[in-house]
MARROTI-882718 format. One record per residue (C-alpha): residue number from 0; residue in three letters; x, y, z. Coordinates in pm, whole numbers, plus 50000, padded with zeros to 5 digits. Example, Ala and Ser with C-alpha at 12.3 -4.5 7.8 and 13.67 -1.06 7.14 Angstrom:
REM residues 2
vexdo; kolpa; px; py; pz
0; ALA; 51230; 49550; 50780
1; SER; 51367; 49894; 50714
REM end
This chain:
REM residues 387
vexdo; kolpa; px; py; pz
0; MET; 40203; 71994; 72166
1; GLU; 40415; 72247; 71980
2; ILE; 40491; 72548; 72200
3; THR; 40448; 72872; 72005
4; ASN; 40454; 73133; 72285
5; VAL; 40580; 73148; 72640
6; THR; 40242; 73141; 72815
7; GLU; 40172; 72791; 72681
8; TYR; 40420; 72655; 72933
9; ASP; 40178; 72745; 73214
10; ALA; 39940; 72456; 73161
11; ILE; 40226; 72206; 73128
12; ALA; 40385; 72328; 73451
13; LYS; 40053; 72316; 73634
14; GLN; 40018; 71949; 73538
15; LYS; 40372; 71859; 73638
16; LEU; 40422; 72052; 73961
17; PRO; 40277; 71978; 74306
18; LYS; 39999; 72224; 74390
19; MET; 40199; 72389; 74669
20; VAL; 40491; 72454; 74433
21; TYR; 40281; 72574; 74138
22; ASP; 40080; 72808; 74360
23; TYR; 40399; 72949; 74514
24; TYR; 40537; 73043; 74173
25; ALA; 40203; 73154; 74028
26; SER; 40023; 73354; 74293
27; GLY; 40032; 73719; 74394
28; ALA; 39939; 73914; 74704
29; GLU; 39588; 73939; 74851
30; ASP; 39326; 74015; 74578
31; GLN; 39592; 73976; 74308
32; TRP; 39472; 74297; 74140
33; THR; 39827; 74410; 74067
34; LEU; 39911; 74066; 73931
35; GLN; 39634; 74109; 73676
36; GLU; 39723; 74473; 73611
37; ASN; 40089; 74391; 73543
38; ARG; 39966; 74216; 73230
39; ASN; 39662; 74422; 73136
40; ALA; 39850; 74753; 73139
41; PHE; 40058; 74646; 72838
42; SER; 39738; 74609; 72634
43; ARG; 39667; 74979; 72682
44; ILE; 39978; 75074; 72486
45; LEU; 39951; 75069; 72107
46; PHE; 40212; 75100; 71834
47; ARG; 40273; 75380; 71585
48; PRO; 40482; 75188; 71330
49; ARG; 40691; 75360; 71065
50; ILE; 40696; 75218; 70714
51; LEU; 40925; 75189; 70410
52; ILE; 41240; 75164; 70619
53; ASP; 41513; 74915; 70524
54; VAL; 41504; 74660; 70809
55; SER; 41712; 74392; 70638
56; LYS; 41963; 74419; 70921
57; ILE; 41849; 74453; 71283
58; ASP; 42086; 74486; 71578
59; LEU; 41949; 74374; 71917
60; THR; 42274; 74399; 72111
61; THR; 42316; 74632; 72406
62; THR; 42533; 74689; 72712
63; VAL; 42431; 74663; 73077
64; LEU; 42673; 74814; 73330
65; GLY; 42941; 74789; 73063
66; PHE; 42874; 74425; 72974
67; LYS; 42769; 74352; 72617
68; ILE; 42471; 74120; 72581
69; SER; 42286; 73983; 72281
70; MET; 41950; 74144; 72355
71; PRO; 41783; 74366; 72617
72; ILE; 41609; 74063; 72772
73; MET; 41759; 73923; 73093
74; ILE; 41655; 73672; 73358
75; ALA; 41522; 73807; 73686
76; PRO; 41579; 73630; 74019
77; THR; 41335; 73350; 74097
78; ALA; 41371; 73156; 74422
79; MET; 41403; 72783; 74479
80; GLN; 41420; 72669; 74117
81; LYS; 41494; 72308; 74205
82; MET; 41131; 72283; 74315
83; ALA; 41053; 72318; 73943
84; HIS; 41323; 72089; 73801
85; PRO; 41615; 71887; 73946
86; ASP; 41867; 72099; 73753
87; GLY; 41714; 72421; 73888
88; GLU; 41943; 72722; 73870
89; TYR; 42209; 72519; 73684
90; ALA; 41976; 72489; 73384
91; THR; 41876; 72855; 73394
92; ALA; 42239; 72968; 73412
93; ARG; 42338; 72754; 73115
94; ALA; 42040; 72874; 72912
95; ALA; 42117; 73241; 72984
96; SER; 42481; 73191; 72889
97; ALA; 42386; 73019; 72564
98; ALA; 42154; 73309; 72481
99; GLY; 42429; 73561; 72552
100; THR; 42236; 73737; 72827
101; ILE; 42238; 73794; 73203
102; MET; 42101; 73569; 73476
103; THR; 42027; 73706; 73823
104; LEU; 42060; 73446; 74098
105; SER; 41818; 73470; 74388
106; SER; 41946; 73479; 74745
107; TRP; 41689; 73206; 74807
108; ALA; 41832; 72982; 74537
109; THR; 41853; 72607; 74577
110; SER; 42197; 72624; 74414
111; SER; 42482; 72828; 74559
112; VAL; 42675; 73106; 74387
113; GLU; 42971; 72868; 74360
114; GLU; 42758; 72595; 74203
115; VAL; 42610; 72832; 73947
116; ALA; 42957; 72964; 73862
117; SER; 43070; 72606; 73801
118; THR; 42826; 72571; 73508
119; GLY; 43062; 72771; 73288
120; PRO; 43111; 73127; 73168
121; GLY; 42833; 73383; 73177
122; ILE; 42738; 73727; 73303
123; ARG; 42558; 73686; 73634
124; PHE; 42417; 73919; 73898
125; PHE; 42341; 73826; 74259
126; GLN; 42012; 73932; 74417
127; LEU; 42028; 74035; 74783
128; TYR; 41737; 74124; 75009
129; VAL; 41763; 74455; 75190
130; TRP; 41664; 74293; 75519
131; PHE; 41997; 74108; 75512
132; LEU; 42168; 74445; 75556
133; VAL; 42023; 74490; 75901
134; TYR; 42054; 74128; 76003
135; LYS; 42184; 74082; 76358
136; ASP; 42532; 74003; 76227
137; ARG; 42645; 74205; 75928
138; ASN; 42929; 73960; 75876
139; VAL; 42665; 73731; 75726
140; VAL; 42597; 73990; 75455
141; ALA; 42966; 74046; 75397
142; GLN; 43022; 73671; 75357
143; LEU; 42745; 73641; 75099
144; VAL; 42872; 73937; 74899
145; ARG; 43234; 73820; 74908
146; ARG; 43130; 73474; 74789
147; ALA; 42942; 73627; 74497
148; GLU; 43245; 73839; 74409
149; ARG; 43480; 73539; 74420
150; ALA; 43238; 73338; 74207
151; GLY; 43260; 73602; 73936
152; PHE; 42922; 73770; 73976
153; LYS; 42922; 74116; 73823
154; ALA; 42661; 74316; 74017
155; ILE; 42430; 74312; 74318
156; ALA; 42055; 74344; 74259
157; LEU; 41935; 74475; 74593
158; THR; 41566; 74405; 74650
159; VAL; 41426; 74686; 74865
160; ASP; 41049; 74625; 74872
161; THR; 41039; 74358; 75144
162; PRO; 41049; 74516; 75492
163; ARG; 40787; 74248; 75551
164; LEU; 40669; 73970; 75324
165; GLY; 40344; 74037; 75137
166; ARG; 40032; 73839; 75223
167; ARG; 40025; 73554; 74971
168; GLU; 39708; 73370; 75053
169; ALA; 39780; 73064; 74840
170; ASP; 40096; 73004; 75043
171; ILE; 39897; 73040; 75366
172; LYS; 39637; 72787; 75254
173; ASN; 39904; 72544; 75134
174; ARG; 40122; 72594; 75445
175; PHE; 40406; 72651; 75202
176; THR; 40754; 72538; 75301
177; LEU; 41063; 72429; 75110
178; PRO; 41050; 72054; 75035
179; PRO; 41267; 71861; 75282
180; PHE; 41507; 71734; 75014
181; LEU; 41607; 72092; 74922
182; THR; 41794; 72368; 75105
183; LEU; 41862; 72738; 75051
184; LYS; 42217; 72671; 74937
185; ASN; 42359; 73018; 74986
186; PHE; 42270; 73002; 75355
187; GLU; 42432; 72669; 75438
188; GLY; 42680; 72723; 75719
189; LEU; 42541; 73069; 75798
190; ASP; 42337; 73154; 76104
191; LEU; 42015; 73219; 75916
192; GLY; 41792; 72953; 76068
193; LYS; 41576; 72717; 75868
194; MET; 41237; 72725; 75704
195; ASP; 41006; 72510; 75916
196; GLU; 40646; 72410; 75870
197; SER; 40400; 72644; 76038
198; ASN; 40031; 72721; 76071
199; ASP; 40085; 73001; 75821
200; SER; 40317; 73023; 75524
201; GLY; 40648; 72871; 75629
202; LEU; 40829; 73127; 75414
203; ALA; 40646; 73420; 75575
204; SER; 40727; 73286; 75922
205; TYR; 41091; 73238; 75827
206; VAL; 41129; 73592; 75694
207; ALA; 40947; 73742; 75993
208; GLY; 41204; 73578; 76219
209; GLN; 41496; 73734; 76033
210; ILE; 41385; 74091; 75962
211; ASP; 41489; 74402; 76149
212; ARG; 41240; 74663; 76027
213; SER; 41465; 74959; 76103
214; LEU; 41632; 74937; 75760
215; SER; 41687; 75262; 75567
216; TRP; 41883; 75417; 75281
217; LYS; 42185; 75433; 75514
218; ASP; 42202; 75055; 75495
219; VAL; 42224; 75074; 75115
220; GLN; 42515; 75314; 75152
221; TRP; 42678; 75074; 75399
222; LEU; 42662; 74794; 75142
223; GLN; 42876; 75004; 74910
224; THR; 43151; 75012; 75171
225; ILE; 43195; 74634; 75159
226; THR; 43185; 74575; 74782
227; SER; 43312; 74727; 74462
228; LEU; 43033; 74564; 74263
229; PRO; 42773; 74799; 74113
230; ILE; 42438; 74793; 74295
231; LEU; 42104; 74788; 74117
232; VAL; 41815; 74892; 74341
233; LYS; 41521; 74663; 74266
234; GLY; 41168; 74750; 74375
235; VAL; 41140; 75119; 74286
236; LEU; 40801; 75252; 74168
237; THR; 40814; 75629; 74229
238; ALA; 41010; 75936; 74126
239; GLU; 41083; 76017; 74490
240; ASP; 41253; 75683; 74556
241; THR; 41434; 75704; 74223
242; ARG; 41604; 76023; 74333
243; LEU; 41688; 75875; 74674
244; ALA; 41834; 75563; 74514
245; ILE; 42059; 75773; 74293
246; GLN; 42165; 75984; 74593
247; ALA; 42249; 75661; 74776
248; GLY; 42483; 75561; 74492
249; ALA; 42276; 75313; 74291
250; ALA; 42434; 75215; 73960
251; GLY; 42092; 75139; 73815
252; ILE; 41726; 75096; 73903
253; ILE; 41489; 74808; 73843
254; VAL; 41125; 74911; 73832
255; SER; 40953; 74619; 74004
256; ASN; 40653; 74540; 74221
257; HIS; 40800; 74202; 74318
258; GLY; 40586; 74021; 74065
259; ALA; 40278; 74163; 74242
260; ARG; 40365; 73952; 74547
261; GLN; 40415; 74233; 74800
262; LEU; 40170; 74527; 74821
263; ASP; 39854; 74475; 74618
264; TYR; 39703; 74773; 74432
265; VAL; 40035; 74927; 74341
266; PRO; 40066; 75025; 73973
267; ALA; 40173; 74784; 73706
268; THR; 40545; 74823; 73649
269; ILE; 40496; 74939; 73290
270; LEU; 40276; 75223; 73424
271; ALA; 40538; 75326; 73681
272; LEU; 40827; 75304; 73434
273; GLU; 40802; 75644; 73267
274; GLU; 40783; 75831; 73600
275; VAL; 41102; 75659; 73715
276; VAL; 41281; 75718; 73384
277; LYS; 41199; 76091; 73395
278; ALA; 41320; 76118; 73755
279; ALA; 41644; 75935; 73673
280; GLN; 41721; 76198; 73405
281; GLY; 41968; 75965; 73234
282; ARG; 42198; 75952; 73536
283; VAL; 42158; 75575; 73572
284; PRO; 41996; 75307; 73352
285; VAL; 41642; 75200; 73437
286; PHE; 41520; 74844; 73384
287; LEU; 41175; 74684; 73399
288; ASP; 41067; 74368; 73578
289; GLY; 40710; 74239; 73565
290; GLY; 40429; 74158; 73326
291; VAL; 40637; 74078; 73018
292; ARG; 40515; 73785; 72810
293; ARG; 40576; 73896; 72451
294; GLY; 40847; 74059; 72245
295; THR; 40598; 74340; 72185
296; ASP; 40607; 74409; 72560
297; VAL; 40986; 74444; 72547
298; PHE; 40952; 74702; 72268
299; LYS; 40692; 74898; 72464
300; ALA; 40917; 74908; 72772
301; LEU; 41212; 75034; 72570
302; ALA; 40993; 75296; 72402
303; LEU; 40903; 75425; 72750
304; GLY; 41270; 75461; 72839
305; ALA; 41380; 75127; 72983
306; SER; 41735; 75015; 72908
307; GLY; 41626; 74652; 72919
308; ILE; 41386; 74412; 73086
309; PHE; 41420; 74126; 73331
310; VAL; 41190; 73834; 73269
311; SER; 41074; 73562; 73508
312; LYS; 40726; 73669; 73603
313; LEU; 40411; 73728; 73406
314; SER; 40071; 73842; 73516
315; GLN; 39734; 73675; 73527
316; ASP; 39516; 73641; 73220
317; PHE; 39173; 73685; 73379
318; LEU; 38974; 73535; 73096
319; ASP; 38807; 73198; 73129
320; ASN; 39051; 73083; 73396
321; PRO; 39140; 73326; 73677
322; CYS; 39427; 73098; 73781
323; HIS; 39601; 73105; 73443
324; ILE; 39925; 73280; 73535
325; GLY; 40254; 73284; 73349
326; ARG; 40602; 73269; 73497
327; PRO; 40787; 73192; 73175
328; VAL; 41134; 73101; 73297
329; VAL; 41038; 72883; 73590
330; PHE; 40739; 72724; 73414
331; SER; 40944; 72642; 73104
332; LEU; 41206; 72502; 73341
333; ALA; 40941; 72278; 73496
334; ALA; 40817; 72167; 73156
335; GLU; 41141; 72105; 72966
336; GLY; 41438; 72190; 73188
337; GLU; 41721; 72385; 73026
338; ALA; 41573; 72336; 72679
339; GLY; 41254; 72508; 72793
340; VAL; 41437; 72813; 72928
341; ARG; 41640; 72837; 72607
342; LYS; 41320; 72825; 72405
343; VAL; 41156; 73101; 72613
344; LEU; 41452; 73330; 72559
345; GLN; 41460; 73252; 72187
346; MET; 41085; 73309; 72143
347; LEU; 41101; 73644; 72320
348; ARG; 41404; 73742; 72114
349; ASP; 41235; 73645; 71786
350; GLU; 40914; 73828; 71876
351; PHE; 41107; 74139; 71979
352; GLU; 41311; 74140; 71657
353; LEU; 40992; 74104; 71452
354; THR; 40831; 74393; 71643
355; MET; 41134; 74609; 71568
356; ALA; 41116; 74524; 71198
357; LEU; 40744; 74592; 71173
358; SER; 40789; 74922; 71360
359; GLY; 41072; 75035; 71134
360; CYS; 41353; 75014; 71391
361; ARG; 41696; 74874; 71304
362; SER; 41864; 74920; 71643
363; LEU; 41760; 74979; 72002
364; LYS; 41851; 75347; 71982
365; GLU; 41590; 75390; 71709
366; ILE; 41309; 75279; 71944
367; THR; 41151; 75600; 72071
368; ARG; 40847; 75730; 72255
369; ASN; 40702; 75830; 71918
370; HIS; 40661; 75461; 71829
371; ILE; 40381; 75414; 72085
372; VAL; 40067; 75583; 72210
373; THR; 39920; 75519; 72553
374; GLU; 39589; 75583; 72724
375; TRP; 39756; 75833; 72956
376; ASP; 39862; 76037; 72653
377; ARG; 39491; 76093; 72582
378; PRO; 39318; 76031; 72918
379; HIS; 38972; 76141; 72805
380; ALA; 38952; 75938; 72486
381; ALA; 39001; 75587; 72362
382; ILE; 39354; 75505; 72251
383; ALA; 39406; 75618; 71893
384; PRO; 39712; 75711; 71689
385; ARG; 39822; 76073; 71702
386; LEU; 39737; 76277; 71396
REM end
């Protein structure tokens, strides 16, 4: 079957992956309302294209924290990628490098920072969970950060929305645990325990055993004392926390609801984006994570003020099949390995470039709020172009 868009990898991955693994990647928290909303919210944003503009040359390049990349589409952290394919994070890193964009490596990767660095050159960020900062021995955090620095990683993406792990009912039913032939490579040799089987989700039990719930913004400030790497705060949904993140020294903000896997009934990230952008007031760049499955979605996010988007997770398409969920990077990895990830990035790039051309935009700076209209612009009427 010829793959023509990223969501078509879902069905292939579902056939190839064990149920426990597919459900881990695919599911959200509790009723999965936010998982559905992450996707549906994009459909409530329409375009206002401009015409008769010379779009023979279109420039997609941008800079993130001073690093030039080929397009404003980057790879978000996704855990345990070797459950999807034997090459796991190696394949994703090579695909991102070939596409000229950024890969973010999960703390819970099945390949270490050193192993990913060994795949060759590339711009890479390291994702760190905030609960590490209050772990019983802060030397563990310092070791992880120093290893990332030595391996050439360029920034820390600090995930701050996990004081506890969300209730993921598919993982509970499946008694999810990491397959015995795999390990969380970044934790080997560190006193971080192991993920055992349990009567609940093995991952939830593991995290519960590690967390100190007294974490605060002071811990984010402490992290800055042990590294010179810029810190992106990932998991922000409100103006209030945007201002606090900037006060705490964040170099950037990632609007994220953890792929709808933490607190259900929070807004879709695209709905929260504009509030965060307005609160940031241009002091730091704001990025979007969640719900993206088309190049049109990338354009909509940039029109609402995002500096770029991170892609790994998509939301549910509640049509004929309520379990049809897209996670483009990891599902393409499961389907075709590195070639699949490369194809996802290329398809999103091509769709985004086409959207720019059809909207009359020749560069990212030409994408403005005037190119879209949303339902919250006209809350008492159906979406229609402004007159």
